[in-house]
C-alpha positions as CSV (number, residue, x, y, z in Angstrom):
1,X,-18.8,13.6,7.5
2,X,-17.0,16.4,5.5
3,X,-13.6,15.0,6.5
4,X,-14.6,11.6,5.1
5,X,-15.8,13.2,1.9
6,X,-12.5,15.1,1.6
7,X,-10.6,11.9,2.1
8,X,-12.7,10.1,-0.5
9,X,-12.1,12.9,-3.0
10,X,-8.4,12.8,-2.2
11,X,-8.3,9.0,-2.9
12,X,-10.0,9.6,-6.2
13,X,-7.7,12.4,-7.2
14,X,-4.6,10.4,-6.3
15,X,-5.7,7.3,-8.0
16,X,-6.7,9.2,-11.2
17,X,-3.8,11.7,-11.4
18,X,-1.2,11.0,-8.8
19,X,0.1,13.6,-6.3
20,X,0.0,16.4,-8.9
21,X,-3.8,16.1,-8.9
22,X,-4.2,16.4,-5.2
23,X,-4.7,20.1,-4.5
24,X,-7.0,22.1,-2.3
25,X,-8.9,23.6,-5.2
26,X,-9.5,20.1,-6.6
27,X,-10.6,18.8,-3.3
28,X,-13.0,21.7,-2.9
29,X,-14.4,21.2,-6.4
30,X,-14.9,17.4,-5.8
31,X,-16.7,17.9,-2.5
32,X,-18.6,21.1,-3.3
33,X,-16.9,22.9,-0.4
34,X,-15.3,26.3,-0.6
35,X,-11.5,26.1,-0.7
36,X,-11.3,27.9,2.6
37,X,-13.4,25.1,4.1
38,X,-10.8,22.5,3.1
39,X,-8.2,24.4,5.2
40,X,-10.5,24.0,8.2
41,X,-9.9,20.2,8.0
42,X,-6.4,20.0,6.7
43,X,-3.5,22.5,7.1
44,X,-1.6,21.2,4.0
45,X,-1.5,18.6,1.3
46,X,0.9,16.6,3.5
47,X,-1.7,16.6,6.2
48,X,-4.2,15.0,3.8
49,X,-1.6,12.4,2.8
50,X,-0.9,11.6,6.5
51,X,-4.6,11.2,7.2
52,X,-5.0,8.9,4.3
53,X,-2.1,6.7,5.4
54,X,-3.5,6.6,9.0
55,X,-7.0,5.6,7.8
56,X,-6.3,3.4,4.7
57,X,-3.1,1.6,5.4
58,X,-4.4,-0.3,8.5
59,X,-7.4,-1.5,6.5
60,X,-5.2,-2.7,3.7
61,X,-2.8,-4.4,6.1
62,X,-5.7,-6.1,7.9
63,X,-6.8,-7.6,4.6
64,X,-3.3,-9.0,4.0
65,X,-3.3,-10.3,7.6
66,X,-6.7,-11.9,7.2
67,X,-5.6,-13.7,4.0
68,X,-2.6,-15.1,5.9
69,X,-4.7,-16.3,8.8
70,X,-6.9,-18.3,6.5
71,X,-4.0,-20.6,5.6
72,X,-1.7,-22.8,7.8
73,X,1.7,-23.6,6.5
74,X,4.5,-21.0,6.3
75,X,4.6,-21.4,2.5
76,X,0.9,-20.8,2.2
77,X,1.2,-17.7,4.4
78,X,4.0,-16.3,2.2
79,X,1.9,-17.0,-0.9
80,X,-1.2,-15.3,0.7
81,X,1.0,-12.3,1.7
82,X,2.2,-11.8,-1.8
83,X,-1.1,-12.6,-3.6
84,X,-3.3,-10.4,-1.3
85,X,-1.0,-7.4,-1.7
86,X,-1.0,-7.8,-5.5
87,X,-4.8,-8.3,-5.5
88,X,-5.2,-4.9,-3.8
89,X,-3.3,-3.1,-6.5
90,X,-6.6,-2.1,-8.3
91,X,-8.2,-0.9,-5.0
92,X,-8.5,2.9,-4.8
93,X,-7.0,2.9,-1.3
94,X,-3.9,1.1,-2.5
95,X,-3.6,3.2,-5.7
96,X,-3.7,6.3,-3.5
97,X,-0.9,5.0,-1.2
98,X,1.2,4.1,-4.3
99,X,0.7,7.6,-5.7
100,X,1.5,9.1,-2.3
101,X,4.7,7.2,-1.9
102,X,5.8,8.2,-5.4
103,X,5.4,11.9,-4.6
104,X,7.2,14.5,-2.7
105,X,6.3,14.3,1.0
106,X,7.4,15.9,4.2
107,X,9.4,13.9,6.7
108,X,6.4,13.2,8.9
109,X,4.4,11.7,6.1
110,X,7.3,9.6,4.9
111,X,7.9,8.3,8.4
112,X,4.2,7.2,8.7
113,X,4.5,5.3,5.4
114,X,7.7,3.6,6.5
115,X,6.1,2.6,9.8
116,X,3.1,1.2,8.1
117,X,5.3,-0.8,5.7
118,X,7.2,-2.0,8.7
119,X,3.9,-3.4,10.1
120,X,3.4,-5.3,6.8
121,X,6.9,-6.8,7.0
122,X,6.4,-7.8,10.6
123,X,3.5,-10.0,9.5
124,X,5.6,-12.3,7.5
125,X,8.7,-12.6,9.8
126,X,7.2,-15.5,11.8
127,X,6.5,-17.6,8.6
128,X,10.0,-17.0,7.4
129,X,11.5,-18.0,10.8
130,X,9.4,-21.2,10.7
131,X,11.1,-22.0,7.4
132,X,14.4,-21.8,9.2
133,X,15.7,-18.4,8.0
134,X,18.6,-17.2,10.2
135,X,17.6,-13.6,9.4
136,X,13.9,-13.7,9.0
137,X,13.5,-9.9,9.2
138,X,16.0,-9.4,6.4
139,X,14.3,-12.1,4.3
140,X,10.9,-10.3,5.0
141,X,12.3,-7.0,3.7
142,X,13.7,-8.7,0.6
143,X,10.4,-10.5,0.1
144,X,8.6,-7.2,0.3
145,X,10.9,-5.9,-2.3
146,X,9.7,-8.5,-4.7
147,X,6.1,-7.5,-3.9
148,X,6.9,-3.8,-4.4
149,X,8.5,-4.5,-7.8
150,X,5.4,-6.5,-8.9
151,X,3.2,-3.7,-7.7
152,X,5.1,-1.1,-9.7
153,X,5.0,-3.4,-12.7
154,X,1.2,-3.8,-12.5
155,X,0.7,-0.1,-11.8
156,X,2.7,0.9,-14.8
157,X,0.5,-1.2,-17.1
158,X,3.3,-3.4,-18.1
159,X,3.2,-5.6,-21.2
160,X,2.5,-8.6,-19.0
161,X,-1.0,-9.3,-17.7
162,X,-1.4,-8.6,-14.0
163,X,-2.1,-12.3,-13.4
164,X,1.3,-13.2,-15.0
165,X,3.0,-10.7,-12.8
166,X,1.3,-12.1,-9.7
167,X,2.2,-15.7,-10.6
168,X,5.8,-14.8,-11.3
169,X,6.1,-12.9,-8.0
170,X,4.6,-15.8,-6.1
171,X,6.8,-18.3,-7.8
172,X,9.9,-16.2,-7.2
173,X,9.0,-15.5,-3.6
174,X,8.3,-19.2,-2.8
175,X,11.5,-20.4,-4.5
176,X,13.5,-17.6,-2.8
177,X,12.2,-18.2,0.7
178,X,12.9,-22.0,0.4
179,X,16.5,-21.3,-0.5
């Protein structure tokens, strides 16, 4: 129960102020716990980050996968893959993961984030193979690069409306994967 409250507070801190906002005193204040109690649950800030990745990323990935399963053709799957990730940008879980990945992390936390992103990329490889790509894994990584760029653009509060960014990313992705 307390661990969940700490993780929820961490999500809020990260989404509001980035990695700089995530501190044990701030977690203690948000949850009403003593700072020493926070250390009973997490040994470091990196441990909080790792736990958030372990808890939140699978939920986020499952939402992307579910969107892809609701459609049939490879092109529709690619579109769902891009759209669902960009739709999740406003979600606190996603905003926390973006803030985390922008910050300084230890090697263990970075590896967990890389592995989680690898799972996302693996979801789209089959659709790209069905379109005839000779290197579907490479194409998937490049496609994820388009998504990541669109995510950053939306997160930065770019001049374009998030809907415009999403439509441009979808169009670029679909044109790119068709060759």
